[in-house]
C-alpha positions as CSV (number, residue, x, y, z in Angstrom):
1,H,-6.4,-22.1,-6.8
2,N,-5.3,-22.7,-3.1
3,M,-4.8,-26.4,-3.8
4,A,-1.6,-25.7,-5.8
5,A,-0.1,-23.7,-3.0
6,R,-0.8,-26.6,-0.6
7,R,0.6,-29.2,-3.0
8,Y,3.7,-27.4,-4.2
9,G,4.4,-25.0,-1.4
10,H,4.2,-21.9,-3.5
11,R,1.4,-19.5,-4.1
12,K,0.3,-18.0,-7.4
13,P,-1.9,-15.0,-7.4
14,P,-5.5,-15.9,-7.6
15,P,-7.1,-15.8,-11.1
16,R,-9.3,-12.8,-11.9
17,A,-12.8,-13.4,-10.6
18,E,-14.3,-12.8,-14.0
19,T,-12.3,-15.6,-15.6
20,V,-13.7,-18.3,-13.3
21,N,-17.4,-17.3,-13.8
22,P,-17.9,-19.9,-16.6
23,E,-16.4,-22.6,-14.4
24,Y,-18.7,-21.7,-11.6
25,I,-21.8,-21.8,-13.8
26,K,-20.6,-25.2,-15.3
27,A,-20.2,-26.6,-11.8
28,I,-23.8,-25.8,-10.9
29,A,-25.0,-27.3,-14.2
30,D,-23.0,-30.4,-13.5
31,L,-24.7,-30.7,-10.1
32,R,-28.1,-30.5,-11.7
33,A,-27.1,-33.0,-14.4
34,K,-26.2,-35.4,-11.7
35,G,-29.7,-35.3,-10.4
36,V,-29.4,-32.7,-7.6
37,T,-32.9,-31.2,-7.3
38,G,-34.6,-28.7,-5.1
39,P,-33.7,-25.3,-3.8
40,L,-30.0,-24.5,-4.2
41,V,-27.9,-21.8,-2.4
42,I,-24.6,-21.0,-4.0
43,G,-21.7,-19.1,-2.4
44,G,-18.2,-19.2,-1.2
45,K,-15.5,-17.9,1.0
46,S,-13.8,-14.7,-0.1
47,M,-13.2,-14.7,-3.8
48,G,-15.4,-17.8,-4.1
49,G,-18.3,-15.7,-2.7
50,R,-17.4,-12.8,-5.1
51,V,-17.5,-15.1,-8.1
52,A,-20.8,-16.6,-6.9
53,S,-22.2,-13.1,-6.5
54,M,-21.2,-12.2,-10.1
55,V,-23.2,-15.1,-11.6
56,A,-26.0,-15.3,-9.0
57,D,-28.6,-13.0,-10.7
58,E,-28.4,-14.8,-14.0
59,M,-29.0,-18.1,-12.3
60,F,-31.6,-16.7,-9.9
61,A,-33.6,-15.3,-12.9
62,K,-33.6,-18.7,-14.5
63,G,-34.8,-20.4,-11.3
64,E,-31.6,-22.4,-10.9
65,I,-30.8,-21.1,-7.4
66,S,-32.7,-19.7,-4.4
67,G,-30.0,-17.6,-2.8
68,L,-26.4,-16.6,-2.3
69,L,-24.2,-17.1,0.8
70,C,-20.9,-15.3,1.2
71,L,-18.3,-15.8,4.0
72,G,-15.8,-13.0,4.3
73,Y,-16.7,-11.0,1.2
74,P,-13.8,-9.2,-0.3
75,F,-15.4,-5.7,-0.6
76,H,-11.9,-4.3,-1.5
77,P,-8.3,-5.5,-1.4
78,P,-6.6,-5.1,2.0
79,A,-5.3,-1.6,2.6
80,K,-7.0,-0.4,-0.6
81,P,-10.5,0.8,0.5
82,D,-10.9,2.9,-2.6
83,Q,-10.7,-0.2,-5.0
84,L,-14.3,-1.3,-4.4
85,R,-15.6,-4.6,-5.7
86,T,-19.2,-3.7,-5.0
87,K,-20.7,-2.2,-8.2
88,H,-22.7,-5.3,-9.1
89,L,-24.0,-5.6,-5.5
90,A,-26.1,-2.4,-5.8
91,D,-28.7,-4.0,-8.0
92,L,-28.4,-7.7,-6.9
93,K,-31.8,-9.4,-7.0
94,T,-30.8,-12.7,-5.5
95,P,-31.5,-13.1,-1.7
96,T,-28.1,-12.8,-0.2
97,L,-26.5,-13.5,3.2
98,I,-23.0,-12.2,3.9
99,F,-21.1,-13.1,7.1
100,Q,-18.3,-10.6,7.8
101,G,-15.9,-10.3,10.7
102,T,-15.8,-6.8,12.3
103,R,-12.0,-6.9,11.9
104,D,-12.0,-8.1,8.2
105,E,-9.3,-6.2,6.3
106,F,-11.4,-6.7,3.1
107,G,-14.3,-4.6,4.5
108,T,-15.0,-3.4,8.0
109,R,-18.4,-2.6,9.5
110,D,-17.8,1.2,9.1
111,E,-16.7,0.8,5.5
112,V,-19.5,-1.5,4.4
113,A,-22.1,0.8,6.0
114,T,-21.2,3.4,3.4
115,Y,-21.6,1.1,0.4
116,D,-24.6,1.1,-2.0
117,L,-25.9,-2.5,-1.5
118,S,-29.1,-4.0,-2.7
119,D,-31.9,-4.4,-0.1
120,R,-31.7,-8.2,-1.0
121,I,-28.4,-8.3,0.9
122,E,-28.3,-9.0,4.6
123,V,-24.9,-8.6,6.3
124,I,-24.3,-10.5,9.6
125,W,-21.4,-9.1,11.6
126,L,-19.4,-11.5,13.7
127,E,-17.8,-9.6,16.5
128,D,-14.0,-9.3,16.4
129,G,-13.9,-11.8,13.4
130,D,-11.1,-11.5,10.9
131,H,-11.3,-12.4,7.2
132,D,-11.7,-16.0,8.2
133,L,-14.4,-15.0,10.7
134,K,-12.1,-16.0,13.6
135,P,-12.3,-13.8,16.7
136,R,-9.6,-13.3,19.4
137,K,-11.2,-15.0,22.4
138,S,-9.1,-13.1,24.9
139,V,-10.4,-9.8,23.3
140,S,-14.0,-10.5,22.4
141,G,-14.9,-13.5,24.6
142,F,-16.1,-15.3,21.4
143,S,-14.5,-18.5,20.1
144,T,-14.4,-19.6,16.5
145,A,-16.9,-22.3,17.5
146,D,-19.3,-19.6,18.8
147,H,-19.2,-17.8,15.5
148,L,-19.7,-21.1,13.5
149,K,-22.7,-21.9,15.7
150,T,-24.2,-18.4,15.0
151,L,-23.4,-18.9,11.3
152,A,-25.1,-22.3,11.2
153,G,-28.2,-21.2,13.0
154,T,-28.6,-18.1,10.9
155,V,-28.1,-19.9,7.6
156,K,-30.6,-22.6,8.6
157,A,-33.3,-20.0,9.4
158,W,-32.5,-17.8,6.3
159,S,-32.4,-20.7,3.9
160,G,-35.8,-21.9,5.2
161,R,-37.3,-18.5,4.6
162,I,-35.9,-18.1,1.0
163,A,-36.8,-21.7,0.0
164,S,-40.5,-21.4,0.9
């Protein structure tokens, strides 16, 4: 949905997450139809991660995926911490890794600590990161490159564990 904003210079509100679930499932089926084999981790950034989380258990139960990776999960809309988008995360069976910035307006460390999340979900907190996981180097001492290095190393180790 962001491509239209870049192309035409105006933003439409994103589609409801539920409406893109079939598209997501079809995209994975298309990958497999093209001959992609082996363990597959699905995921996305923000709403992409939310959509992936909504279809993950169905695909995991069928053996189609090995895990779920979410970057900047939108636990709630900004400034609306009572409008949680977490109900399906309580019983999630898919091994899940979520990277979240400690300044993310879609879910802070203190807020997320109070949520009922499945024990299959591991949340990695990136110090001073915003919703795009970007820290303020002058405040935290961390750069975006530092956080990306942490993310890459953690994903490599985690994906090795869940694929075996």
